[in-house]
C-alpha positions in Angstrom: -5.3 1.6 -32.3 -3.2 -0.2 -29.8 -5.3 -3.1 -28.7 -4.0 -6.5 -29.5 -5.2 -6.9 -33.0 -4.8 -5.5 -36.4 -6.6 -2.7 -38.1 -7.7 -5.1 -40.7 -9.6 -7.5 -38.7 -9.4 -7.1 -35.1 -6.4 -5.3 -33.2 -2.8 -6.4 -32.1 -2.9 -9.1 -34.5 -4.9 -8.6 -37.7 -6.5 -11.1 -40.0 -7.2 -10.2 -43.5 -8.3 -13.8 -43.8 -5.0 -14.9 -42.3 -4.2 -14.8 -38.6 -0.6 -14.0 -38.0 1.0 -16.2 -35.4 4.3 -14.6 -34.8 3.8 -14.1 -31.1 4.6 -16.2 -28.1 1.6 -18.1 -26.7 1.3 -15.9 -23.6 0.9 -12.7 -25.5 -2.5 -11.3 -26.4 -2.8 -10.8 -30.1 -5.6 -9.1 -32.0 -5.9 -9.5 -35.7 -7.0 -6.6 -37.8 -6.5 -6.5 -41.5 -3.0 -7.8 -41.6 -1.7 -5.5 -38.8 -1.0 -6.5 -35.2 -1.2 -4.6 -32.0 0.6 -6.4 -29.2 -1.0 -5.7 -25.9 1.1 -5.5 -22.8 -1.4 -6.7 -20.2 -4.5 -7.8 -22.1 -6.5 -4.6 -21.2 -7.6 -2.3 -24.0 -7.9 1.0 -22.2 -6.9 4.2 -24.1 -7.2 7.9 -23.7 -9.9 9.8 -25.4 -8.5 13.3 -24.8 -5.1 14.7 -25.8 -2.0 13.7 -23.9 0.2 16.7 -22.8 3.1 17.3 -25.2 5.6 17.2 -22.3 4.5 13.6 -21.7 4.8 12.4 -25.3 7.8 14.3 -26.5 11.1 15.1 -24.6 13.8 17.5 -25.8 16.1 14.5 -26.4 13.5 12.2 -27.9 14.7 10.5 -31.1 13.1 11.7 -34.3 12.6 10.5 -37.9 11.6 13.9 -39.2 11.5 17.5 -38.0 9.5 20.5 -39.3 10.5 24.1 -39.0 7.2 25.2 -37.6 6.5 22.2 -35.4 2.8 22.5 -36.2 2.2 18.7 -36.3 3.9 16.1 -34.2 3.4 12.4 -34.7 4.6 10.3 -31.7 5.0 6.5 -32.0 5.5 4.2 -29.0 7.0 1.1 -30.4 8.7 -2.2 -29.7 11.4 -3.1 -32.3 10.6 -6.9 -31.9 6.9 -6.5 -32.0 5.5 -8.1 -35.2 2.7 -5.6 -35.3 5.2 -2.7 -35.3 7.1 -4.3 -38.2 3.8 -4.7 -40.1 3.0 -1.0 -39.4 6.4 0.0 -40.5 6.2 -1.7 -43.8 2.6 -0.8 -44.5 2.2 2.6 -43.0 4.8 4.5 -41.0 7.7 4.2 -43.4 5.6 5.7 -46.2 4.3 8.5 -43.9 7.9 9.3 -42.8 8.9 9.7 -46.5 5.7 11.6 -47.6 5.8 14.1 -44.7 9.5 14.5 -44.4 10.2 18.1 -43.2 6.5 18.8 -42.8 5.9 17.1 -39.5 7.8 16.2 -36.4 7.9 12.3 -36.2 9.0 11.3 -32.7 9.9 7.7 -31.7 9.5 6.5 -28.1 10.5 3.1 -26.9 8.0 0.8 -25.3 9.7 -2.7 -25.2 7.3 -5.4 -24.0 8.5 -8.1 -21.7 7.2 -10.8 -24.0 9.8 -9.7 -26.6 13.3 -10.8 -25.3 15.3 -8.8 -27.8 13.2 -5.6 -27.8 15.2 -3.7 -25.2 18.5 -4.7 -26.8 17.3 -3.4 -30.2 16.0 -0.2 -28.6 19.3 0.3 -26.9 21.1 -0.1 -30.2 18.9 2.5 -31.9 19.3 5.0 -29.2 23.0 4.4 -28.9 23.3 4.9 -32.7 21.5 8.2 -32.1 24.4 9.3 -29.9 26.5 9.1 -33.0 23.9 10.9 -35.1 22.6 7.8 -36.7 19.3 6.9 -35.0 17.3 7.1 -38.1 19.7 4.8 -40.0 19.7 2.1 -37.2 15.9 2.4 -36.9 15.5 1.5 -40.5 18.2 -1.2 -40.4 16.4 -2.9 -37.5 13.0 -2.9 -39.3 14.3 -3.6 -42.8 16.1 -6.6 -41.5 13.5 -7.6 -38.9 13.2 -11.3 -40.0 16.9 -11.8 -39.6 17.3 -10.8 -36.0 13.8 -10.7 -34.5 12.2 -14.0 -35.6 13.2 -17.5 -34.4 14.4 -20.1 -37.0 11.0 -21.8 -36.9 9.6 -18.6 -38.5 6.7 -18.7 -36.0 8.0 -17.2 -32.8 10.1 -14.2 -31.8 13.8 -15.0 -31.3 15.5 -15.0 -27.9 19.0 -15.3 -29.4 20.7 -12.2 -28.1 24.1 -13.2 -29.4 22.9 -13.5 -32.9 21.1 -10.2 -32.6 24.2 -8.6 -31.2 26.3 -9.8 -34.2 23.7 -8.6 -36.7 23.4 -5.2 -34.9 27.2 -4.9 -35.2 26.9 -5.6 -38.9 24.2 -2.9 -39.4 26.4 -0.5 -37.3 29.3 -1.0 -39.7 27.1 -0.6 -42.7 25.8 2.8 -41.5 29.2 4.0 -40.5 29.1 3.7 -36.7 32.0 3.3 -34.3 31.1 -0.2 -33.1 33.1 0.0 -29.9 31.5 3.2 -28.9 28.1 1.7 -29.8 28.7 -1.1 -27.4 29.7 1.3 -24.6 26.7 3.5 -25.2 24.3 0.6 -25.3 25.4 -0.4 -21.8 25.5 3.1 -20.4 23.3 4.5 -17.6 22.2 7.2 -20.0 20.6 4.8 -22.4 19.0 2.8 -19.7 17.5 5.9 -18.2 16.1 7.0 -21.5 14.4 3.7 -22.1 13.0 3.6 -18.6 11.7 7.2 -19.1 10.0 6.3 -22.4 8.3 3.4 -20.7 7.1 5.6 -17.8 5.8 8.2 -20.2 4.1 5.6 -22.3 2.3 4.3 -19.2 1.3 7.8 -18.2 -0.2 8.2 -21.7 -2.1 4.9 -21.2 -0.1 3.1 -23.8 -0.7 -0.7 -23.3 0.1 -2.1 -26.7 2.4 -1.5 -29.6 2.4 0.3 -31.9 0.5 3.3 -30.4 0.5 6.5 -32.4 -0.4 10.0 -31.4 -1.1 13.0 -33.6 -0.6 16.3 -31.7 -1.3 14.4 -28.5 -4.5 12.6 -29.7 -4.2 8.8 -29.9 -4.8 7.6 -33.4 -7.7 5.1 -33.6 -7.4 2.8 -36.6 -10.5 1.6 -38.3 -11.5 -1.9 -37.2 -13.7 -4.7 -38.4 -13.6 -7.6 -40.8 -12.2 -6.6 -44.2 -10.3 -3.6 -43.1 -7.1 -3.2 -45.0 -3.7 -1.6 -44.3 -4.5 0.8 -47.0 -7.6 2.0 -45.2 -5.6 2.4 -42.0 -2.9 4.3 -43.8 -5.4 6.5 -45.6 -7.1 7.4 -42.3 -3.8 8.1 -40.6 -2.7 10.4 -43.5 -6.1 12.1 -43.5 -5.7 13.0 -39.8 -2.2 14.3 -40.4 -3.5 16.4 -43.3 -6.3 17.8 -41.2 -3.8 18.8 -38.5 -1.6 20.5 -41.0 -4.5 22.4 -42.5 -5.7 23.8 -39.2 
């Protein structure tokens, strides 16, 4: 799945007849049916076997959903400023989160790419919000308002305006009921830095090299590829694999 095209045309950038150009020139983008996978280094290696649970999921990893039996765990390595991740959020993962709430563990790990200047700032905000019990709310605020903070005024490139992003993050924090001063302190804390660094290290150990990268019970999800592939087909395959795991 994580390659540098989209599951609707080619991977880490998709093209359902339209090639998205939201990425900086240096990044490798693969177009696949409207969804983008942003590749970290241009290589498309991935694991064929299952990744150990202890690599993918830590006791303090942030979650969008938890199930009592823990039978199925979906883990997503994401970059909040990655256009592909935002496309996936709107077309696939937001619906999966809602549909399987309470039935699966949905774990979020951070994999901010250097090509996205605000990715780490956003990840720090989400994790710091989690320290006040509001990770999920900040996660949604960042993606639901993606165009406002993540994209440059030209509408073509990712933004590097950290001051604007900070002001908007403060706004989202107030809307979801956070102590903004504490949020600032936690965002700058060694604890948050260590968590992001560990997420990156675990992602590299799991051979993550592009975002978004999803795992179902340790097995990397491979989206269908090829001309004409749609988000709906990707979403259907993803849900089918979750259903199969739940039925086992």
